[in-house]
Backbone as ProteinMPNN parsed JSONL, in Angstrom:
{"seq_chain_A": "XXXXXXXXXXXXXXXXXXXXXXXXXXXXXXXXXXXXXXXXXXXXXXXXXXXXXXXXXXXXXXXXXXXXXXXXXXXXXXXXXXXXXXXXXXXXXXXXXXXXXXXXXXXXXXXXXXXXXXXXXXXXXXXXXXXXXXXXXXXXXXXXXXXXXXXXXXXXXXXXXXXXXXX", "coords_chain_A": {"N_chain_A": [[60.414, 50.246, 101.128], [60.742, 52.795, 98.775], [63.093, 53.302, 96.191], [65.31, 55.929, 94.776], [65.263, 55.543, 91.789], [62.806, 54.088, 91.621], [61.024, 56.16, 92.455], [61.39, 58.182, 90.725], [60.702, 56.871, 88.325], [57.981, 56.674, 88.938], [57.362, 59.333, 88.788], [57.644, 59.678, 86.098], [55.813, 58.067, 84.98], [53.439, 59.205, 86.06], [53.482, 61.852, 85.037], [53.401, 61.438, 82.318], [50.914, 60.399, 82.155], [49.428, 62.593, 83.064], [49.93, 64.439, 81.038], [48.899, 63.265, 78.778], [46.134, 62.989, 79.526], [45.52, 65.641, 79.897], [46.403, 67.158, 77.809], [48.675, 69.304, 75.979], [48.739, 71.925, 76.948], [48.8, 74.608, 79.269], [50.305, 75.015, 82.517], [53.854, 75.12, 82.758], [56.804, 73.855, 84.227], [59.272, 74.5, 83.291], [62.141, 76.564, 82.537], [62.408, 77.444, 79.844], [59.898, 78.27, 77.843], [59.076, 77.742, 75.168], [59.15, 75.874, 72.225], [61.775, 75.946, 69.725], [61.223, 77.08, 66.579], [62.396, 75.977, 64.187], [62.816, 73.295, 64.663], [63.142, 69.917, 63.942], [62.358, 66.508, 63.048], [64.208, 63.462, 64.04], [66.823, 62.316, 62.082], [66.734, 59.531, 59.796], [69.135, 57.814, 60.3], [69.716, 58.31, 62.749], [67.699, 57.495, 64.389], [66.726, 54.881, 66.446], [67.859, 52.179, 68.731], [70.101, 52.228, 71.41], [72.955, 51.146, 73.242], [74.946, 51.624, 76.22], [77.587, 51.317, 78.663], [78.381, 52.403, 81.813], [81.419, 53.216, 83.352], [83.218, 52.647, 86.42], [84.738, 55.132, 86.983], [83.061, 57.116, 85.809], [81.064, 57.637, 87.395], [80.282, 59.863, 89.883], [81.587, 60.141, 93.4], [79.622, 60.902, 95.213], [77.136, 60.365, 94.086], [73.751, 60.339, 93.001], [71.118, 57.683, 93.768], [70.112, 56.81, 91.303], [72.276, 56.411, 89.656], [73.858, 54.704, 91.029], [72.449, 52.425, 91.702], [71.073, 49.174, 90.5], [71.843, 48.07, 87.196], [74.919, 48.884, 85.375], [74.607, 49.174, 82.798], [73.086, 50.777, 80.196], [70.102, 51.739, 78.213], [69.235, 53.542, 75.27], [66.657, 54.865, 73.572], [65.578, 56.292, 70.563], [63.181, 57.777, 68.934], [60.775, 58.738, 66.375], [58.242, 58.551, 66.67], [55.669, 57.184, 68.974], [55.834, 58.374, 71.544], [54.136, 60.608, 73.734], [50.949, 61.33, 72.554], [51.629, 60.092, 70.2], [54.035, 61.323, 69.449], [57.42, 62.214, 69.141], [60.014, 60.523, 70.911], [62.549, 60.194, 73.384], [63.872, 57.851, 74.996], [65.241, 56.757, 77.991], [66.665, 54.018, 79.797], [67.551, 51.942, 82.392], [69.453, 49.001, 82.491], [68.733, 47.098, 84.332], [66.856, 48.074, 86.171], [64.95, 49.457, 84.645], [62.833, 51.88, 83.016], [63.943, 55.451, 83.098], [63.5, 57.971, 82.255], [61.649, 59.626, 79.691], [61.539, 61.908, 77.729], [59.996, 64.124, 75.261], [61.319, 65.222, 72.072], [63.158, 67.315, 69.822], [65.087, 67.991, 66.866], [67.626, 70.268, 65.968], [69.844, 71.24, 63.65], [72.792, 69.823, 64.651], [72.014, 69.182, 67.052], [70.232, 67.803, 69.809], [67.209, 68.555, 71.211], [65.74, 68.355, 74.191], [62.577, 68.163, 75.609], [60.955, 69.081, 78.495], [62.513, 67.351, 80.185], [63.038, 65.074, 82.739], [63.795, 65.774, 86.228], [64.985, 64.851, 89.228], [66.06, 66.338, 91.295], [66.346, 69.471, 92.987], [64.257, 72.459, 92.626], [62.562, 72.298, 90.423], [60.79, 70.066, 88.464], [60.893, 69.534, 85.697], [62.965, 70.073, 82.708], [64.146, 71.912, 79.923], [66.513, 70.844, 78.055], [69.689, 70.309, 76.303], [71.665, 68.494, 73.913], [74.483, 68.105, 72.057], [74.912, 66.033, 69.145], [76.863, 63.367, 67.652], [77.17, 61.073, 65.119], [78.981, 58.358, 64.195], [79.396, 55.884, 62.162], [78.182, 53.044, 63.966], [78.325, 54.422, 66.347], [77.279, 56.567, 68.763], [77.861, 59.775, 70.009], [77.292, 61.975, 72.582], [77.275, 65.349, 73.718], [76.953, 67.811, 76.373], [75.028, 70.662, 75.833], [73.294, 72.263, 77.104], [72.136, 71.84, 80.309], [70.011, 71.903, 82.886], [69.466, 70.482, 85.297], [70.141, 69.731, 88.514], [71.16, 67.38, 89.729], [72.5, 65.926, 87.692], [72.12, 63.433, 86.677], [70.887, 62.281, 84.238], [72.579, 63.672, 82.385], [75.22, 62.629, 83.059], [74.74, 59.948, 82.459], [74.146, 60.132, 79.66], [76.501, 61.35, 78.523], [78.924, 60.329, 79.387], [80.037, 57.942, 78.135], [80.488, 56.512, 74.902], [77.733, 55.691, 72.756], [76.451, 52.553, 71.541], [74.882, 51.543, 68.619], [72.223, 49.393, 68.306], [70.406, 48.513, 66.53]], "CA_chain_A": [[60.809, 51.641, 100.861], [60.876, 53.054, 97.485], [64.458, 53.947, 95.948], [65.223, 57.051, 93.932], [64.709, 55.184, 90.478], [61.407, 53.978, 91.688], [60.195, 57.422, 92.639], [61.669, 58.845, 89.444], [59.896, 56.308, 87.43], [56.654, 57.052, 89.242], [57.053, 60.708, 88.246], [57.614, 59.611, 84.613], [54.452, 57.423, 84.53], [52.374, 60.221, 86.382], [53.727, 63.043, 84.286], [52.953, 60.974, 81.064], [49.447, 60.265, 82.224], [48.763, 63.926, 83.09], [49.933, 65.087, 79.744], [47.964, 62.423, 77.851], [44.855, 63.376, 79.849], [45.386, 67.026, 79.875], [46.933, 67.854, 76.602], [49.809, 69.963, 76.174], [48.61, 73.279, 77.336], [48.797, 74.795, 80.748], [51.599, 75.502, 83.14], [55.129, 74.294, 82.598], [57.758, 74.276, 85.228], [60.578, 74.755, 82.698], [62.569, 77.987, 82.291], [62.269, 77.772, 78.557], [58.442, 77.771, 77.654], [58.645, 77.587, 73.863], [60.006, 75.137, 71.383], [62.218, 76.609, 68.696], [60.394, 76.841, 65.483], [63.12, 75.348, 63.267], [62.949, 71.869, 65.095], [62.617, 68.735, 63.137], [62.459, 65.005, 63.393], [65.401, 62.781, 63.917], [67.008, 61.831, 60.645], [66.674, 57.987, 59.816], [70.248, 57.248, 60.775], [69.919, 58.586, 64.269], [66.574, 56.639, 64.897], [66.962, 53.4, 66.894], [68.191, 51.784, 69.963], [71.589, 52.201, 71.514], [73.427, 50.806, 74.573], [76.284, 52.036, 76.783], [77.958, 50.835, 79.991], [79.017, 53.295, 82.649], [82.607, 52.829, 84.005], [83.248, 53.263, 87.802], [85.11, 56.469, 86.954], [82.07, 57.882, 85.052], [79.989, 58.0, 88.432], [80.837, 60.768, 91.042], [81.454, 59.551, 94.641], [78.293, 61.337, 95.821], [76.3, 60.148, 93.107], [72.361, 59.748, 93.436], [70.782, 56.308, 93.555], [69.834, 56.479, 89.908], [73.542, 56.23, 89.103], [74.619, 53.616, 91.747], [71.646, 51.219, 91.87], [70.87, 48.584, 89.233], [72.971, 47.841, 86.132], [75.757, 50.028, 84.819], [74.244, 49.206, 81.391], [71.905, 51.724, 79.917], [69.625, 51.676, 76.76], [68.624, 54.895, 74.755], [65.777, 54.746, 72.409], [65.288, 57.497, 69.795], [62.116, 57.489, 67.958], [59.977, 59.896, 65.864], [56.866, 58.309, 67.146], [55.571, 56.34, 70.166], [55.713, 59.123, 72.715], [52.771, 61.175, 74.072], [50.255, 61.589, 71.425], [52.438, 59.45, 69.134], [55.084, 62.184, 69.225], [58.799, 61.765, 69.312], [60.358, 60.037, 72.313], [63.952, 59.961, 73.739], [63.728, 57.038, 76.177], [66.508, 56.273, 78.711], [66.281, 52.917, 80.702], [68.512, 51.16, 83.069], [69.333, 47.608, 81.979], [68.146, 46.142, 85.256], [65.626, 48.695, 86.786], [63.951, 49.87, 83.595], [62.804, 53.326, 82.666], [64.411, 56.398, 83.915], [62.784, 58.971, 81.655], [61.271, 59.535, 78.185], [60.941, 63.187, 77.056], [59.853, 64.416, 73.893], [62.615, 66.003, 71.666], [63.329, 67.962, 68.464], [66.449, 68.142, 66.287], [67.972, 71.398, 65.239], [71.15, 71.022, 63.252], [73.327, 68.588, 65.235], [71.525, 69.363, 68.57], [68.968, 67.258, 70.351], [66.554, 69.489, 72.17], [65.012, 67.53, 75.006], [61.575, 68.911, 76.211], [60.356, 68.508, 79.789], [63.153, 66.283, 80.738], [62.704, 64.905, 84.082], [64.904, 65.934, 87.113], [64.403, 64.46, 90.595], [66.628, 67.217, 92.223], [66.038, 70.95, 92.923], [62.933, 72.877, 92.639], [61.74, 72.141, 89.148], [60.755, 68.6, 87.953], [61.217, 69.312, 84.274], [63.706, 71.061, 82.147], [64.497, 72.151, 78.671], [68.025, 70.493, 77.945], [70.165, 70.116, 74.89], [72.933, 67.691, 73.71], [75.141, 67.966, 70.61], [75.38, 64.659, 68.84], [77.736, 62.952, 66.663], [76.978, 59.849, 64.778], [79.99, 57.795, 63.428], [79.132, 54.402, 61.952], [77.116, 52.832, 64.921], [78.663, 54.964, 67.551], [76.725, 57.834, 69.09], [78.559, 60.504, 71.006], [76.461, 63.173, 73.149], [77.892, 66.338, 74.55], [76.112, 68.771, 76.835], [75.036, 72.076, 75.352], [72.627, 72.908, 78.076], [71.48, 70.96, 81.1], [69.753, 72.68, 84.037], [69.175, 69.696, 86.283], [71.263, 69.869, 89.516], [71.641, 65.946, 89.934], [73.32, 65.536, 86.59], [71.854, 61.979, 86.346], [70.803, 62.069, 82.743], [73.795, 64.208, 81.743], [76.132, 61.605, 83.396], [74.485, 58.697, 81.643], [74.285, 60.429, 78.237], [77.632, 62.004, 77.954], [80.022, 59.686, 79.798], [80.612, 57.067, 77.206], [79.793, 56.496, 73.522], [76.595, 54.722, 72.653], [76.559, 51.628, 70.37], [73.565, 51.404, 67.954], [71.785, 47.955, 68.421], [69.67, 47.993, 65.227]], "C_chain_A": [[61.197, 51.778, 99.457], [62.215, 53.752, 97.256], [64.284, 55.006, 94.915], [64.853, 56.637, 92.532], [63.334, 54.879, 90.558], [60.716, 55.217, 91.781], [60.324, 58.243, 91.265], [60.77, 58.3, 88.359], [58.416, 56.513, 87.603], [56.327, 58.358, 88.715], [56.878, 60.564, 86.826], [56.265, 59.198, 84.226], [53.305, 58.55, 84.911], [52.42, 61.344, 85.536], [53.194, 62.678, 82.88], [51.327, 60.863, 81.031], [48.757, 61.558, 82.316], [48.856, 64.551, 81.77], [49.102, 64.518, 78.749], [46.586, 62.934, 78.245], [44.504, 64.789, 79.72], [45.745, 67.778, 78.761], [48.223, 68.471, 76.871], [49.824, 71.376, 76.608], [48.84, 73.41, 78.779], [50.138, 75.153, 81.249], [52.735, 74.569, 82.891], [56.124, 74.839, 83.575], [59.062, 74.663, 84.579], [60.83, 76.224, 82.549], [62.341, 78.426, 80.836], [60.916, 77.303, 78.049], [58.222, 77.495, 76.108], [59.684, 76.8, 73.114], [60.634, 75.906, 70.168], [61.45, 76.099, 67.401], [61.094, 75.98, 64.409], [63.435, 73.891, 63.692], [62.467, 70.882, 64.03], [62.723, 67.453, 63.725], [63.774, 64.604, 63.412], [65.61, 62.314, 62.557], [67.075, 60.263, 60.857], [67.839, 57.429, 60.453], [70.411, 57.368, 62.074], [68.815, 57.732, 64.968], [67.094, 55.224, 65.328], [67.369, 53.242, 68.262], [69.701, 51.689, 70.218], [71.846, 51.854, 73.032], [74.754, 51.359, 74.984], [76.476, 51.541, 78.218], [78.833, 51.995, 80.652], [80.229, 52.583, 83.275], [82.58, 53.345, 85.372], [83.715, 54.745, 87.83], [84.085, 57.568, 86.436], [81.146, 58.469, 86.414], [80.779, 58.673, 89.5], [80.636, 59.806, 92.534], [80.014, 59.835, 95.364], [77.146, 61.188, 94.993], [74.736, 59.747, 93.613], [72.037, 58.367, 93.021], [70.539, 55.888, 92.061], [71.198, 56.005, 89.16], [74.265, 55.056, 89.866], [73.84, 52.267, 91.982], [71.45, 50.534, 90.511], [72.129, 48.417, 88.467], [73.69, 49.116, 85.728], [75.521, 50.093, 83.374], [72.963, 49.856, 81.23], [71.359, 51.478, 78.484], [69.066, 53.108, 76.671], [67.895, 54.466, 73.584], [65.402, 56.041, 71.759], [64.455, 57.237, 68.784], [61.264, 58.693, 67.532], [58.555, 59.649, 66.173], [56.922, 57.398, 68.307], [55.517, 57.112, 71.503], [54.316, 59.666, 72.913], [52.185, 61.714, 72.787], [50.909, 61.203, 70.126], [53.458, 60.29, 68.665], [56.525, 61.386, 69.449], [59.079, 61.437, 70.725], [61.976, 59.713, 72.342], [63.981, 59.237, 74.997], [65.01, 56.569, 76.885], [66.16, 55.28, 79.848], [67.607, 52.334, 81.144], [68.422, 49.619, 82.746], [68.598, 46.592, 82.996], [66.952, 46.675, 85.88], [64.602, 49.327, 85.817], [64.008, 51.285, 83.454], [63.204, 54.386, 83.634], [63.673, 57.73, 83.417], [62.456, 58.933, 80.152], [60.62, 60.883, 77.683], [60.704, 63.229, 75.699], [61.052, 65.197, 73.385], [62.429, 66.435, 70.244], [64.801, 67.877, 68.072], [66.549, 69.514, 65.58], [69.474, 71.415, 64.907], [71.644, 69.682, 63.788], [73.073, 68.575, 66.857], [70.243, 68.713, 68.836], [68.478, 68.036, 71.446], [65.493, 68.611, 72.937], [63.811, 68.473, 75.714], [60.97, 68.219, 77.392], [61.135, 67.218, 80.191], [63.276, 66.268, 82.158], [64.018, 65.179, 84.94], [64.373, 65.634, 88.518], [65.143, 65.459, 91.733], [66.242, 68.756, 91.966], [64.624, 71.259, 92.983], [61.904, 72.732, 91.531], [61.861, 70.706, 88.676], [61.048, 68.526, 86.564], [62.146, 70.514, 83.731], [63.89, 70.977, 80.699], [65.969, 71.89, 78.381], [68.395, 70.242, 76.489], [71.364, 69.494, 74.894], [73.24, 67.82, 72.223], [75.275, 66.459, 70.318], [76.261, 64.438, 67.588], [77.664, 61.486, 66.379], [78.071, 59.315, 63.837], [79.829, 56.386, 63.338], [77.998, 54.042, 62.998], [77.589, 53.283, 66.179], [78.073, 56.469, 67.682], [77.397, 58.548, 70.213], [77.55, 61.773, 71.381], [77.42, 64.03, 73.972], [76.916, 67.232, 75.173], [76.307, 70.078, 76.143], [74.287, 72.925, 76.55], [72.01, 71.766, 79.083], [71.3, 71.597, 82.594], [69.484, 71.813, 85.461], [70.495, 69.521, 87.267], [71.914, 68.474, 89.921], [72.52, 65.474, 88.851], [73.298, 63.998, 86.313], [71.908, 61.7, 84.84], [72.067, 62.394, 82.048], [74.898, 63.237, 82.007], [76.015, 60.441, 82.434], [74.663, 59.003, 80.214], [75.636, 60.797, 77.777], [78.846, 61.219, 78.539], [80.823, 58.796, 78.82], [79.884, 57.252, 75.873], [78.675, 55.344, 73.76], [76.652, 53.958, 71.302], [75.195, 51.375, 69.924], [73.373, 49.923, 67.882], [71.147, 47.58, 67.091], [69.785, 49.163, 64.188]], "O_chain_A": [[61.941, 50.938, 98.952], [62.527, 54.692, 97.987], [63.264, 55.038, 94.226], [64.063, 57.408, 91.986], [62.594, 55.318, 89.678], [59.701, 55.304, 91.09], [59.374, 58.886, 90.818], [60.161, 59.04, 87.587], [57.657, 56.535, 86.634], [55.215, 58.588, 88.238], [56.021, 61.255, 86.275], [55.614, 59.772, 83.352], [52.368, 58.758, 84.14], [51.335, 61.861, 85.269], [52.569, 63.541, 82.265], [50.627, 61.18, 80.069], [47.664, 61.724, 81.774], [47.886, 65.192, 81.366], [48.601, 65.24, 77.888], [45.857, 63.316, 77.33], [43.353, 65.143, 79.467], [45.447, 68.97, 78.694], [48.838, 68.201, 77.902], [50.892, 71.987, 76.63], [49.058, 72.414, 79.469], [51.019, 75.554, 80.488], [52.562, 73.352, 82.826], [56.291, 76.046, 83.752], [59.939, 75.144, 85.296], [59.908, 77.034, 82.449], [62.109, 79.607, 80.579], [60.733, 76.106, 77.827], [57.136, 77.002, 75.802], [60.89, 76.977, 73.288], [59.805, 76.588, 69.566], [61.125, 74.925, 67.222], [60.367, 75.257, 63.727], [64.314, 73.297, 63.067], [61.468, 71.095, 63.344], [63.166, 67.325, 64.866], [64.586, 65.323, 62.828], [64.648, 61.932, 61.89], [67.421, 59.779, 61.935], [67.608, 56.495, 61.221], [71.197, 56.615, 62.649], [69.046, 57.29, 66.093], [67.805, 54.538, 64.592], [67.22, 54.217, 69.0], [70.465, 51.169, 69.405], [71.077, 52.215, 73.923], [75.624, 51.546, 74.134], [75.475, 51.376, 78.915], [79.837, 52.448, 80.102], [80.087, 51.436, 83.698], [81.987, 54.402, 85.586], [83.172, 55.537, 88.6], [84.283, 58.767, 86.636], [80.629, 59.586, 86.413], [81.794, 58.164, 89.975], [79.748, 58.971, 92.709], [79.425, 58.966, 96.007], [76.168, 61.903, 95.21], [74.564, 58.931, 94.518], [72.587, 57.874, 92.036], [70.755, 54.738, 91.678], [71.149, 55.286, 88.162], [75.217, 54.494, 89.324], [74.381, 51.228, 92.359], [71.623, 51.174, 89.474], [73.253, 48.576, 88.942], [73.153, 50.224, 85.74], [76.114, 50.935, 82.699], [71.958, 49.619, 81.9], [72.123, 51.04, 77.624], [68.578, 53.747, 77.603], [68.417, 53.79, 72.697], [64.887, 56.893, 72.484], [64.808, 56.571, 67.811], [61.075, 59.601, 68.342], [57.719, 60.522, 65.937], [57.979, 56.873, 68.658], [55.17, 56.509, 72.518], [53.385, 59.179, 72.272], [52.83, 62.448, 72.039], [50.774, 61.874, 69.103], [53.855, 60.102, 67.515], [56.663, 60.226, 69.838], [58.472, 61.988, 71.644], [62.545, 59.081, 71.453], [64.103, 59.871, 76.046], [65.825, 55.955, 76.196], [65.435, 55.651, 80.771], [68.592, 52.251, 80.41], [67.322, 49.066, 82.755], [68.021, 45.558, 82.657], [66.032, 45.903, 86.151], [63.494, 49.676, 86.224], [65.037, 51.913, 83.707], [62.893, 54.309, 84.823], [63.28, 58.518, 84.277], [63.078, 58.14, 79.444], [59.452, 60.979, 77.306], [61.204, 62.375, 74.968], [61.76, 65.795, 74.195], [61.564, 65.905, 69.547], [65.658, 67.701, 68.938], [65.72, 69.874, 64.745], [70.292, 71.589, 65.809], [71.106, 68.613, 63.502], [73.809, 68.056, 67.697], [69.242, 69.008, 68.183], [69.128, 68.214, 72.476], [64.488, 68.198, 72.357], [64.156, 69.475, 76.34], [60.554, 67.061, 77.372], [60.549, 66.176, 80.484], [63.578, 67.283, 82.786], [65.134, 64.892, 84.508], [63.342, 66.186, 88.903], [64.836, 65.366, 92.922], [65.881, 69.167, 90.863], [63.821, 70.406, 93.36], [60.701, 72.969, 91.64], [62.972, 70.203, 88.513], [61.473, 67.445, 86.154], [62.113, 71.659, 84.182], [63.775, 69.847, 80.224], [66.687, 72.883, 78.499], [67.561, 70.008, 75.614], [72.185, 69.806, 75.756], [72.405, 67.67, 71.331], [75.715, 65.704, 71.185], [76.333, 65.244, 66.66], [78.03, 60.681, 67.235], [78.107, 59.792, 62.702], [80.082, 55.672, 64.309], [76.94, 54.667, 62.938], [77.308, 52.592, 67.159], [78.329, 57.377, 66.891], [77.508, 57.988, 71.304], [77.086, 62.474, 70.482], [78.225, 63.55, 74.77], [75.933, 67.466, 74.47], [77.409, 70.564, 75.885], [74.639, 74.059, 76.875], [71.41, 70.819, 78.576], [72.251, 71.772, 83.356], [69.322, 72.377, 86.543], [71.624, 69.237, 86.868], [73.053, 68.427, 90.386], [73.313, 64.576, 89.135], [74.251, 63.393, 85.822], [72.785, 61.029, 84.294], [72.602, 61.615, 81.26], [75.592, 63.015, 81.015], [76.943, 60.02, 81.744], [75.298, 58.204, 79.527], [75.915, 60.543, 76.605], [79.915, 61.575, 78.044], [82.045, 58.878, 78.697], [78.897, 57.972, 75.724], [78.667, 54.432, 74.587], [76.841, 54.493, 70.21], [74.354, 51.012, 70.747], [74.28, 49.222, 67.434], [71.328, 46.469, 66.592], [69.296, 49.042, 63.065]]}, "name": "protein", "num_of_chains": 1, "seq": "XXXXXXXXXXXXXXXXXXXXXXXXXXXXXXXXXXXXXXXXXXXXXXXXXXXXXXXXXXXXXXXXXXXXXXXXXXXXXXXXXXXXXXXXXXXXXXXXXXXXXXXXXXXXXXXXXXXXXXXXXXXXXXXXXXXXXXXXXXXXXXXXXXXXXXXXXXXXXXXXXXXXXXX"}
């Protein structure tokens, strides 16, 4: 029997394959259909790999399997290339179970704009979400600006604890 993380990873792989095969046109299930014109790439100091470990108090009692299965350690990779069509990627992975999601992104001021961020809950599989970032030395802190996903999985992982830059 496939667990929630396995199903979500399958969606990520399938979605990536569909995007790569079909290009970027066509229907989009997100409520925000256009990317802001003033978006840019991640600044060099933001690019890299980060790790965090969720604490028991970070995870709600009724949390979905993505937050209760596997390791409490997570890895975030922010890159200006390596995504679909060698575009930017904001990859989130569990230390034990692997990839959770890898949406494209852009930067506007101090906000990371995630495009087609996956969501396993609700009636839409993808959302346009945004997180404010602050980088102090090797510590990255993310705070929610906008997140439409009902399960709050990525929001919990991204915003509960600070992230430590590995490289």
